[in-house]
C-alpha positions as CSV (number, residue, x, y, z in Angstrom):
1,M,0.6,2.8,-0.9
2,T,-1.9,3.1,-3.7
3,T,-1.5,6.2,-6.0
4,L,-4.3,8.2,-7.7
5,S,-3.1,6.7,-11.1
6,E,-3.9,3.1,-9.8
7,V,-7.4,3.8,-8.6
8,S,-10.6,3.3,-10.7
9,D,-12.7,6.0,-12.2
10,A,-15.5,5.0,-9.8
11,W,-13.3,5.5,-6.9
12,L,-12.4,9.0,-8.0
13,V,-16.1,10.0,-8.1
14,G,-17.0,8.3,-4.9
15,R,-14.1,9.9,-3.1
16,A,-15.1,13.3,-4.5
17,R,-18.7,12.8,-3.2
18,E,-17.3,11.9,0.2
19,L,-15.1,15.0,0.3
20,N,-18.0,17.2,-0.6
21,A,-20.1,15.7,2.2
22,V,-17.2,16.1,4.7
23,G,-16.5,19.6,3.5
24,Q,-20.0,20.7,4.3
25,H,-19.6,19.7,8.0
26,S,-16.0,20.8,8.6
27,D,-14.4,24.0,9.8
28,A,-12.7,26.5,7.6
29,S,-9.4,24.6,7.7
30,G,-11.1,21.3,7.1
31,Q,-13.0,22.7,4.0
32,R,-9.8,23.9,2.5
33,S,-8.1,20.6,3.0
34,T,-10.9,18.7,1.4
35,I,-11.0,21.1,-1.5
36,R,-7.2,20.5,-2.1
37,E,-7.7,16.7,-2.2
38,A,-10.6,17.2,-4.6
39,D,-8.5,19.3,-6.8
40,D,-6.0,16.5,-7.0
41,L,-8.7,14.0,-8.0
42,L,-9.9,16.5,-10.7
43,A,-6.4,16.7,-12.0
44,E,-6.2,12.9,-12.3
45,A,-9.6,12.8,-14.0
46,Q,-8.5,15.4,-16.5
47,R,-5.3,13.4,-17.2
48,R,-7.4,10.3,-18.0
49,G,-9.9,12.3,-20.1
50,E,-13.1,10.4,-19.6
51,P,-15.7,13.2,-20.0
52,R,-18.3,12.0,-17.5
53,I,-15.8,11.6,-14.8
54,V,-14.3,15.0,-15.4
55,G,-17.7,16.6,-15.5
56,Q,-18.5,15.1,-12.1
57,L,-15.3,16.1,-10.5
58,L,-15.7,19.7,-11.8
59,R,-19.1,19.8,-10.3
60,H,-17.9,18.7,-6.9
61,C,-14.8,21.1,-6.9
62,A,-17.1,24.0,-7.8
63,S,-19.8,23.2,-5.3
64,M,-17.4,22.8,-2.5
65,R,-16.0,26.2,-3.2
66,L,-19.5,27.9,-3.2
67,V,-19.8,27.0,0.5
68,T,-16.3,27.8,1.6
69,P,-15.8,31.4,2.9
70,G,-13.0,33.1,1.0
71,L,-13.0,30.6,-1.9
72,V,-16.3,31.5,-3.6
73,D,-14.6,33.6,-6.4
74,S,-12.4,30.6,-7.2
75,A,-15.5,28.7,-8.2
76,D,-16.1,31.0,-11.2
77,P,-13.5,29.4,-13.6
78,L,-14.6,25.9,-12.6
79,L,-18.2,26.7,-13.3
80,D,-17.3,28.1,-16.7
81,E,-15.2,25.1,-17.4
82,L,-18.1,22.8,-16.2
83,L,-20.6,24.5,-18.6
84,M,-18.3,24.4,-21.6
85,H,-17.2,20.7,-20.9
86,T,-20.8,19.5,-20.5
87,R,-22.0,21.3,-23.7
88,R,-19.2,19.9,-25.7
89,H,-19.8,16.3,-24.7
90,G,-23.5,16.4,-24.6
91,L,-23.8,15.8,-20.9
92,N,-27.3,17.4,-20.6
93,V,-28.0,16.6,-16.9
94,L,-24.6,17.9,-15.8
95,E,-25.1,21.0,-18.1
96,A,-28.4,21.8,-16.3
97,D,-26.6,21.3,-12.9
98,A,-23.8,23.8,-14.1
99,Y,-26.6,26.4,-14.7
100,A,-28.0,25.7,-11.2
101,L,-24.6,26.1,-9.6
102,R,-24.0,29.3,-11.6
103,S,-27.3,30.6,-10.3
104,R,-26.3,29.9,-6.7
105,R,-23.1,31.8,-7.4
106,A,-25.0,34.8,-8.7
107,L,-27.1,34.9,-5.5
108,I,-24.0,34.8,-3.4
109,G,-22.9,37.9,-5.4
110,G,-26.3,39.6,-4.8
111,S,-27.5,39.3,-8.4
112,E,-31.0,37.9,-8.2
113,D,-31.7,38.8,-11.8
114,S,-28.8,36.7,-13.2
115,A,-29.7,33.9,-10.7
116,L,-33.2,33.8,-12.2
117,T,-32.0,33.6,-15.8
118,E,-29.5,30.8,-15.0
119,V,-31.9,28.6,-12.9
120,A,-34.6,29.1,-15.6
121,Y,-32.4,27.7,-18.3
122,G,-31.2,24.8,-16.2
123,L,-34.8,23.9,-15.4
124,A,-35.9,24.2,-19.0
125,M,-33.2,21.6,-20.0
126,L,-34.7,19.1,-17.6
127,D,-38.1,19.5,-19.0
128,D,-37.2,17.2,-21.9
129,E,-37.8,13.5,-21.9
130,L,-34.2,12.7,-21.1
131,V,-32.6,9.5,-22.2
132,P,-30.3,7.8,-19.7
133,D,-26.6,7.7,-20.5
134,R,-25.8,4.0,-21.0
135,T,-22.1,4.6,-20.4
136,L,-22.8,5.8,-16.9
137,G,-25.5,3.2,-16.1
138,R,-29.0,3.9,-15.2
139,R,-28.5,4.2,-11.5
140,S,-25.6,6.5,-11.6
141,W,-27.4,8.7,-14.2
142,E,-30.6,8.8,-12.1
143,R,-28.4,10.0,-9.2
144,L,-27.0,12.8,-11.3
145,L,-30.4,13.9,-12.4
146,A,-31.6,13.9,-8.7
147,T,-28.6,16.1,-7.8
148,S,-29.3,18.5,-10.6
149,L,-32.9,18.8,-9.6
150,I,-32.0,19.3,-5.9
151,D,-29.5,22.0,-6.8
152,I,-32.2,23.8,-8.8
153,G,-34.7,23.3,-6.0
154,L,-32.2,24.9,-3.5
155,V,-31.8,28.0,-5.6
156,L,-35.6,28.3,-6.1
157,T,-35.9,27.9,-2.3
158,Q,-33.3,30.8,-1.7
159,L,-35.3,32.9,-4.1
160,G,-38.5,32.2,-2.2
161,V,-40.2,30.5,-5.1
162,Y,-41.3,27.7,-2.9
163,E,-44.1,26.3,-5.0
164,T,-41.8,25.6,-7.9
165,A,-39.1,24.4,-5.6
166,D,-41.6,21.9,-4.1
167,E,-42.4,20.6,-7.6
168,V,-38.8,20.3,-8.5
169,M,-38.0,18.6,-5.2
170,T,-40.8,16.1,-5.8
171,R,-39.3,15.2,-9.1
172,A,-35.9,14.6,-7.3
173,H,-37.7,12.4,-4.8
174,Q,-39.0,10.2,-7.6
175,R,-35.5,9.7,-8.9
176,I,-33.9,9.1,-5.5
177,R,-36.5,6.6,-4.5
178,E,-35.6,4.5,-7.5
179,S,-31.9,4.8,-7.6
180,G,-30.5,6.6,-4.5
181,G,-28.4,5.1,-1.7
182,P,-28.5,6.2,1.9
183,H,-26.4,9.3,1.3
184,E,-28.6,10.6,-1.5
185,I,-31.7,10.0,0.4
186,A,-30.3,11.9,3.5
187,V,-29.2,14.8,1.5
188,H,-32.6,15.0,-0.3
189,M,-34.5,14.8,3.0
190,I,-32.4,17.5,4.6
191,N,-32.9,19.8,1.7
192,R,-36.6,19.2,1.6
193,C,-36.8,20.0,5.2
194,R,-34.9,23.2,4.7
195,M,-37.3,24.2,1.9
196,L,-40.4,23.5,4.0
197,L,-39.0,25.6,6.9
198,G,-38.3,28.6,4.6
199,W,-41.8,28.1,3.2
200,G,-43.4,28.1,6.6
201,L,-41.6,31.3,7.7
202,R,-42.7,32.9,4.5
203,L,-46.3,31.9,5.0
204,E,-46.3,33.4,8.5
205,R,-45.3,36.7,7.1
206,I,-48.6,36.9,5.2
207,G,-50.8,35.7,8.1
208,Q,-51.2,32.2,6.9
209,D,-50.2,30.6,10.3
210,E,-52.1,27.4,9.8
211,E,-50.4,26.7,6.5
212,A,-47.1,27.6,8.0
213,S,-47.6,25.2,10.9
214,T,-48.4,22.4,8.4
215,R,-45.0,23.1,6.8
216,F,-43.2,23.0,10.1
217,T,-44.9,19.8,11.2
218,T,-44.0,18.0,7.9
219,A,-40.4,19.3,8.2
220,S,-40.3,17.9,11.7
221,A,-41.5,14.5,10.6
222,I,-38.9,14.5,7.8
223,A,-36.3,15.2,10.5
224,V,-37.3,12.0,12.3
225,A,-37.4,9.9,9.2
226,V,-33.9,11.0,8.1
227,E,-32.2,9.6,11.1
228,G,-32.0,6.1,9.4
229,P,-30.3,7.1,6.2
230,W,-28.2,9.7,8.1
231,R,-26.5,6.9,10.0
232,E,-25.4,5.3,6.8
233,S,-24.6,8.5,4.8
234,L,-21.2,10.0,3.9
235,F,-21.6,12.8,6.3
236,P,-19.1,12.8,9.3
237,R,-21.1,12.2,12.4
238,M,-21.1,11.1,16.0
239,S,-22.7,7.7,16.2
240,D,-24.0,8.2,19.8
241,R,-26.1,11.3,18.9
242,P,-29.1,11.8,16.6
243,A,-28.9,13.7,13.4
244,A,-31.2,16.4,14.9
245,E,-28.2,17.2,17.4
246,Q,-25.7,17.4,14.6
247,V,-27.5,19.1,11.6
248,P,-28.8,22.6,12.3
249,V,-31.8,22.4,10.0
250,L,-33.1,19.2,11.5
251,G,-32.9,20.4,15.1
252,A,-34.6,23.7,14.1
253,A,-37.4,21.7,12.4
254,H,-38.5,20.2,15.6
255,A,-38.3,23.5,17.5
256,L,-40.3,25.4,14.9
257,A,-43.0,22.8,14.8
258,Q,-43.3,22.9,18.6
259,P,-41.1,25.3,20.5
260,R,-40.1,23.7,23.8
261,I,-37.8,24.6,26.6
262,E,-35.9,21.3,26.3
263,Y,-34.8,22.2,22.7
264,I,-32.9,25.2,24.0
265,E,-29.6,23.4,24.8
266,R,-29.6,21.5,21.6
267,L,-30.1,24.7,19.5
268,E,-27.4,26.5,21.4
269,V,-25.0,23.7,20.5
270,L,-26.1,23.8,16.8
271,R,-25.8,27.5,16.7
272,N,-22.2,27.4,17.9
273,L,-20.9,24.5,16.0
274,D,-17.1,24.6,15.3
275,R,-17.6,24.1,11.6
276,A,-18.9,26.8,9.2
277,I,-22.7,27.1,9.1
278,H,-24.4,28.2,6.0
279,P,-26.3,31.6,6.3
280,R,-29.7,29.9,5.8
281,E,-28.9,27.5,8.8
282,K,-27.8,30.5,10.9
283,I,-31.1,32.3,10.3
284,I,-33.4,29.3,10.8
285,V,-31.7,28.1,14.0
286,A,-31.7,31.7,15.4
287,I,-35.4,32.0,14.9
288,A,-36.1,28.5,16.3
289,L,-33.9,29.3,19.4
290,S,-35.5,32.6,20.0
291,R,-38.9,31.1,20.0
292,C,-37.9,28.4,22.6
293,L,-36.3,31.1,24.7
294,T,-39.4,33.2,24.6
295,R,-41.4,30.1,25.6
296,A,-39.0,29.9,28.6
297,D,-39.7,33.5,29.5
298,R,-36.1,34.5,28.6
299,G,-37.0,37.3,26.2
300,E,-33.8,39.3,26.5
301,E,-31.7,36.3,25.5
302,A,-34.1,35.8,22.6
303,V,-33.6,39.3,21.4
304,Q,-29.7,38.9,21.7
305,V,-29.8,35.7,19.6
306,L,-31.7,37.4,16.9
307,S,-29.6,40.6,17.1
308,E,-26.4,38.6,16.7
309,A,-27.9,36.7,13.7
310,R,-28.8,40.0,12.1
311,A,-25.3,41.4,12.6
312,D,-23.9,38.1,11.0
313,M,-26.2,38.6,8.1
314,E,-25.6,42.2,7.5
315,T,-23.4,41.9,4.4
316,D,-24.7,38.4,3.2
317,T,-27.2,38.7,0.3
318,S,-27.5,35.0,-0.5
319,E,-30.8,34.4,1.5
320,P,-33.0,37.4,0.6
321,T,-36.3,35.8,1.8
322,L,-35.0,34.4,5.1
323,R,-33.4,37.8,5.9
324,I,-36.8,39.2,5.8
325,S,-38.2,36.6,8.2
326,L,-35.2,37.3,10.6
327,A,-36.0,41.0,10.5
328,R,-39.6,40.3,11.2
329,E,-38.9,38.0,14.1
330,Y,-36.6,40.6,15.7
331,A,-39.1,43.4,15.2
332,Q,-42.0,41.5,16.7
333,L,-39.9,40.4,19.7
334,V,-38.6,43.9,20.3
335,D,-42.0,45.5,20.1
336,H,-43.5,42.9,22.3
337,G,-41.0,43.4,25.0
338,G,-41.0,47.2,24.7
339,E,-37.3,47.5,24.4
340,G,-34.5,47.7,22.0
341,D,-34.1,49.6,18.8
342,R,-37.2,51.8,18.4
343,D,-36.7,51.8,14.6
344,A,-36.9,48.0,14.4
345,L,-40.5,47.9,13.2
346,Q,-39.8,50.7,10.7
347,D,-36.8,48.8,9.4
348,Y,-38.9,45.6,9.1
349,A,-41.7,47.4,7.3
350,L,-39.3,49.0,4.9
351,E,-37.6,45.7,4.1
352,L,-40.9,43.9,3.9
353,E,-42.5,46.3,1.5
354,T,-39.4,46.3,-0.6
355,E,-39.4,42.5,-0.7
356,L,-43.0,42.3,-1.5
357,W,-42.9,44.7,-4.3
358,A,-39.4,43.9,-5.9
359,M,-39.1,40.3,-5.1
360,R,-42.2,38.2,-4.6
361,Q,-44.2,39.6,-7.6
362,A,-41.4,40.5,-9.9
363,R,-39.5,37.4,-9.1
364,L,-42.2,34.9,-9.7
365,S,-43.4,36.5,-12.8
366,T,-39.8,36.9,-14.1
367,L,-39.1,33.3,-13.4
368,V,-42.2,32.2,-15.3
369,I,-41.3,34.4,-18.3
370,R,-37.7,33.3,-18.4
371,L,-38.5,29.8,-18.0
372,E,-40.9,30.0,-20.9
373,N,-38.3,31.8,-23.0
374,S,-35.7,29.3,-22.0
375,R,-37.9,26.5,-23.0
376,L,-38.6,28.1,-26.4
377,N,-34.8,28.8,-26.9
378,H,-33.9,25.3,-25.8
379,K,-36.6,23.9,-28.4
380,H,-35.2,26.2,-31.1
381,D,-31.7,25.1,-30.4
382,A,-32.8,21.5,-30.4
383,I,-34.5,22.0,-33.9
384,T,-31.5,23.6,-35.2
385,R,-29.2,20.9,-33.9
386,Q,-31.6,18.3,-35.4
387,A,-31.1,19.8,-38.8
388,L,-27.4,19.4,-38.6
389,Q,-27.4,16.3,-36.5
390,D,-27.4,12.5,-37.1
391,P,-30.4,11.2,-35.2
392,L,-28.8,7.8,-34.4
393,T,-25.4,8.9,-33.0
394,G,-26.1,12.6,-32.1
395,L,-23.0,13.5,-34.0
396,S,-23.0,16.1,-36.8
397,N,-24.4,14.9,-40.0
398,R,-23.2,15.1,-43.6
399,R,-24.6,18.6,-44.1
400,A,-22.9,19.9,-41.0
401,L,-19.6,18.3,-42.2
402,D,-19.8,20.0,-45.4
403,D,-20.4,23.4,-43.8
404,R,-17.6,22.9,-41.3
405,L,-15.1,21.6,-43.8
406,E,-15.8,24.5,-46.2
407,T,-15.4,26.9,-43.3
408,L,-12.0,25.5,-42.3
409,L,-10.8,25.3,-45.8
410,N,-11.3,29.2,-46.0
411,S,-9.9,29.8,-42.6
412,P,-6.2,30.5,-42.3
413,D,-6.3,29.9,-38.5
414,A,-7.5,26.3,-39.2
415,Q,-4.1,25.4,-40.8
416,P,-2.6,23.0,-40.5
417,L,-5.7,20.9,-41.0
418,A,-5.8,17.1,-40.7
419,V,-8.7,15.2,-42.0
420,A,-9.6,11.5,-41.1
421,L,-12.0,8.9,-42.4
422,V,-13.0,6.3,-39.9
423,D,-14.4,2.9,-40.7
424,L,-15.6,0.1,-38.3
425,D,-13.9,-3.3,-38.7
426,G,-16.2,-6.2,-38.2
427,F,-19.5,-4.2,-38.1
428,K,-21.2,-6.1,-40.8
429,G,-20.8,-9.2,-38.7
430,V,-22.6,-7.6,-35.7
431,N,-25.6,-7.0,-37.9
432,D,-25.4,-10.5,-39.3
433,R,-25.0,-12.3,-36.0
434,C,-27.2,-10.1,-33.8
435,S,-29.7,-7.5,-34.8
436,H,-29.8,-4.1,-36.4
437,A,-30.8,-2.7,-32.9
438,E,-27.6,-4.0,-31.4
439,G,-25.8,-2.6,-34.4
440,D,-27.2,0.7,-33.7
441,D,-26.0,0.5,-30.1
442,V,-22.5,-0.1,-31.3
443,L,-22.5,2.8,-33.6
444,R,-23.7,5.0,-30.7
445,T,-20.9,3.7,-28.5
446,V,-18.2,4.1,-31.1
447,A,-19.5,7.7,-31.8
448,M,-19.4,8.6,-28.2
449,T,-15.9,7.3,-27.8
450,L,-14.7,9.2,-30.9
451,R,-16.2,12.5,-29.5
452,D,-15.0,11.9,-26.0
453,T,-11.3,11.0,-26.7
454,L,-10.6,13.9,-29.1
455,R,-10.0,17.6,-28.4
456,T,-12.6,20.2,-27.8
457,D,-11.9,21.8,-31.2
458,D,-12.0,18.6,-33.2
459,F,-15.1,18.0,-35.3
460,V,-16.6,14.5,-35.5
461,A,-19.4,13.7,-38.0
462,R,-21.2,10.6,-39.1
463,Y,-20.3,10.3,-42.8
464,G,-22.8,7.4,-43.6
465,G,-23.4,3.8,-42.6
466,D,-20.5,2.8,-40.4
467,E,-18.1,5.6,-41.5
468,F,-17.2,8.7,-39.7
469,V,-15.1,11.8,-40.5
470,V,-12.9,13.7,-38.1
471,L,-11.6,17.2,-38.8
472,L,-8.6,18.3,-36.7
473,P,-7.9,21.9,-37.1
474,G,-4.5,23.2,-36.1
475,A,-3.0,19.6,-35.9
476,T,-0.1,18.4,-37.9
477,L,-0.3,15.0,-39.4
478,G,1.9,13.6,-36.7
479,A,-0.2,15.0,-33.9
480,A,-3.4,13.9,-35.6
481,E,-2.1,10.3,-36.0
482,A,-1.1,10.2,-32.3
483,A,-4.6,11.4,-31.3
484,L,-6.4,9.0,-33.5
485,Q,-4.3,6.2,-32.5
486,R,-5.4,6.9,-28.9
487,T,-9.0,6.8,-30.1
488,T,-8.4,3.4,-31.8
489,E,-7.0,2.0,-28.6
490,A,-9.9,3.3,-26.7
491,V,-12.4,1.5,-28.8
492,D,-10.3,-1.6,-28.7
493,R,-10.5,-1.5,-24.9
494,L,-14.3,-1.1,-24.8
495,P,-16.1,-4.0,-23.0
496,G,-17.3,-6.7,-25.4
497,E,-21.0,-6.1,-24.4
498,L,-20.6,-2.5,-25.7
499,S,-18.4,-2.8,-28.8
500,Y,-19.2,-6.5,-29.8
501,G,-15.6,-6.6,-30.8
502,V,-15.5,-4.0,-33.6
503,T,-12.4,-2.0,-34.1
504,L,-11.4,1.1,-36.1
505,S,-9.5,1.5,-39.3
506,I,-8.6,5.1,-39.8
507,G,-7.0,7.0,-42.7
508,V,-5.7,10.5,-41.9
509,V,-4.1,13.1,-44.4
510,A,-2.9,16.6,-44.2
511,M,-4.8,19.2,-46.1
512,R,-2.9,20.5,-49.2
513,P,-3.1,24.1,-50.4
514,Q,-5.9,24.8,-52.8
515,E,-7.3,21.3,-52.3
516,S,-11.1,20.9,-52.4
517,A,-13.2,19.1,-49.8
518,A,-13.9,16.2,-52.2
519,Q,-10.2,15.7,-52.9
520,V,-9.1,15.7,-49.3
521,L,-11.9,13.2,-48.3
522,A,-10.9,11.0,-51.2
523,R,-7.3,10.9,-50.0
524,A,-8.5,10.1,-46.4
525,D,-10.6,7.3,-47.9
526,A,-7.6,5.8,-49.7
527,A,-5.5,6.0,-46.5
528,M,-8.4,4.2,-44.6
529,Y,-8.4,1.4,-47.1
530,Q,-4.6,1.1,-46.5
531,A,-5.3,0.7,-42.7
532,K,-7.9,-2.1,-43.7
533,R,-5.4,-3.8,-45.9
534,D,-2.8,-3.7,-43.1
535,G,-5.1,-5.7,-40.8
536,G,-7.4,-3.1,-39.4
537,N,-7.5,-1.7,-35.9
538,R,-4.9,0.9,-36.7
539,V,-4.3,4.4,-38.3
540,A,-2.7,5.0,-41.7
541,A,-1.3,8.5,-42.2
542,F,-0.4,9.8,-45.7
543,S,1.5,13.0,-46.1
544,G,0.9,15.5,-48.8
545,V,4.0,14.6,-50.7
546,T,3.5,10.9,-50.9
547,A,0.9,9.4,-53.0
548,P,-1.3,6.7,-51.2
549,P,-2.1,3.5,-53.0
550,P,-5.4,3.7,-54.9
551,S,-8.4,2.7,-52.8
552,S,-10.6,-0.2,-53.8
553,S,-13.3,2.1,-55.1
554,A,-10.7,3.9,-57.3
555,A,-9.5,0.5,-58.8
556,E,-13.1,-0.2,-59.7
557,N,-13.6,3.2,-61.4
558,P,-10.1,4.6,-62.5
559,A,-11.7,7.3,-64.6
560,D,-13.2,8.9,-61.4
561,N,-10.4,11.3,-60.4
562,S,-12.4,12.6,-57.5
563,V,-11.6,9.4,-55.6
564,W,-7.7,9.8,-55.7
565,I,-5.7,12.7,-57.0
566,P,-2.0,12.0,-57.5
567,P,0.4,14.7,-56.0
568,D,1.7,16.0,-59.4
569,A,-1.9,16.8,-60.5
570,L,-1.9,19.6,-58.1
C-alpha cells in the first residue's frame, strides 16, 4: 500500500481538491471524514516544506471547515496561518484568497463590516498586473487565480453587491476558459448561477421584475450548460441523473425561471438531501419550491415550506440579502392567502427598511471606499517594498540587508546569530553559453529556492551579482549549517531546465560579540571561498574560535583588514 510519503506533490494537491469537492456534497459525518484526511495531507505537505503546496493545502483545509457545521471556529487558526504563510513566501494569488476566506468567515460570524474590509483588500491585490508563478506552471497558476476570484465573487454575492460580483466572476471566467478543466468549469458555472439567482431575487424586491426575469433565465441556461462538465467533475454524483436533480441551485434555477408543477418533486428531493445544504441553497430552493406549489394551487404547503426555511435561518447571519428575500416571499404569500402570522408584513417591512438603509447604501459605498483605500495601501506597500527590494529576484536588496543586520546586531533576542554568504557555482557559464535573460531566470529560481527552504524568521537578500546573504537569527552554527545544507541539496535537485546545472557554495559563520557587520560578512565571504576550494556545491562553516583561511580577495589585498579579521584581533 502506497504511503503519503511516497506520493507526489501534485497528487497531494489533486487529492485535496477532490476531498473539498466531496465534502461539499456529503453529510456531516462524511464532511468530517474528508477533513481528517485533508489534515493528514496538510501535515505531509508541511513535512516536505514546499511553500506552494503547503499554501494550497492550507486553503483547502480552511475552506472545508467553513462549510462544515460545528467546525467553523477551527478554520480560524488555519486562515491566520494561510495569510502569514502566503505573505512570507510572496504567494500573492493565494494571499488574496486568504482574505476572501477570512471575509467569508466574518460573514458567518455576523460581522459584515469586517467582511467588507477583508474582501476589499483581497480584491485590491488582484488589481495588479500579476506575473504567473513559473514554478507552478501557467495553467495551475491560472486555476489558483480563478479560484481566488470566485471566492471573492461569492462573498460579494453574499453581501448583495451583485454588480461588482458579476465583474469579478467575469474575470474568473476568462481565466477558467483558458486553463480550467471540467471541475473548475463546473464550479464556476454553479457559482455564477447562484449569483444570478440572488441578483434576480434582489431585483424583484425593488420592482424590476423584467430585469429579475432576465437573470433567472440566464441562470437556467447555465444550469443546462453545466451538465456536460458536471459529468466529468470531481463532485460525487449519480450518473443516471442530471445535475439539476443533484445540485440544489441548478434545480432552483429552472423553477425560478419558469415555475412549473413538474418541478415540485425534484425540489422536494433537493430540499431534503441527506447531506448538509448551505444556507443560501436552503433559501433559494425554498423560494423556488413555494412558487411551484403556488402555481399548483397548494398555497398552504407553500407557506409551510417558507415557514420552515425561516425557522432554519433564524440564527444564521451568513446570507443577509437572501434572508430579506425569504421574508418578502413569506409575507407576500401569507398576505395573499389571508392566513398566518398577521405581523408577517410588518416584520418584512422592518427588515427591508433596515436592510435598505444599513446594508445596500452603506455597504456599497463602504466597499468602494475600502477598495480604494486598500488599493492605495497596497500601492504604498509596493512602493515601500520596491525601495528595499531587488527588482530581479524579489528578495531584499543591499539596503534592506544593512538595515536588518544592524537591527539584529543590536538585538539580544537575535543571539545566537548565524550569517551566511551564498555564491552560485557555474553561473558565469550560463551567461556565456546561453543569454543574460536565461541567467536572470536562474537567479530568480535560486532566490525562490533559498527563500522557500529556510525558516520564516530567516532573512535572505541579494548581495550583488550572483551572491546572496542569509541571516539566521536564533540559530547556532550547527543548526544553520544543517539548514543551509538542505538548501544546497534543494538547488542541486532542481530540474536542469530551471537551474542550468548551477549549484551553491555557502560559507556560514557565527556572529561574535562586538563584531561589526563588515567583519562578519568578511568572515562569511572567506568561508564561502573555502567551500569553493573544496569543490563547491557544499557548505563551509567556521566557528568563532577558528580562523578561516584568507579568501582570494584577502590574498590580493592583505592590507585590507575589513576582508578577514584574525580571532586574536578581537
